[in-house]
C-alpha positions, 0 to 999 in steps of 0.5 A: 257533550250536551244537547243544544237548548231548546226553544222551550228551554231558552223562553223558560231561562228568559222568564227566569232572568225577568223575575231574578233581575226585574224586567226593567233591569234586563232585557233578554233575547231568548234566541241568545241564550245558550249553555254558557248562560245556563251554567252562569245562572246555574251558579247564581242560583246555587249562590242564593240557594246558599242564602235564601231559606225559600230557595233552599226548600224549593231546590231541596224538593224539586231535586230531591236527595241529590246533590246541587254539587253536580253540574247540570242540576239547573237544566234538569230541573229547569222546567219545575223551577220555572213553573214555581218561580212564575207561579209566585210559589217561591219569591226570590227575595231576600236583599241580601241573598240577591246581591250576593247571588244574582247581582254577583253573577249578573255580568257572567250571565249578561255576557254569555247572552251578548257575546256567547261566552 
C-alpha cells in the first residue's frame, strides 16, 4: 500500500494538469487529487511519451535506465517532472501526441479528482 499524497505532490500534479490541459480547459482543486489521479495521469504521460520526442528525452533523463513499464514511476519522479514542465524546459506540444495521450485520458483523470475513483 502506498503512502497518501503529500500536499506538495497534489499541488505539483495540479500544476502539470493545468499545463497539459490548459488552465481554461480544466479546473483542478488540488485537495481532490488522489492516488487514482496519479495513476491516471501516469497512463496519460506514458501515452504521450510514446509519441512525443521531447517527452521521451525528458523522461529518459529523469528516470535513467529504468523502464516506464514499472508502475509508480511517475510519483517517484514527480518533483523533477514538475520542475522541468513548469520551467518551460519541456513542452507538451505535438498535437497528435496531445490528442492521443492527454485527451484520451482526460475523462479518467477528471473522474478520479471529482469522484475519487
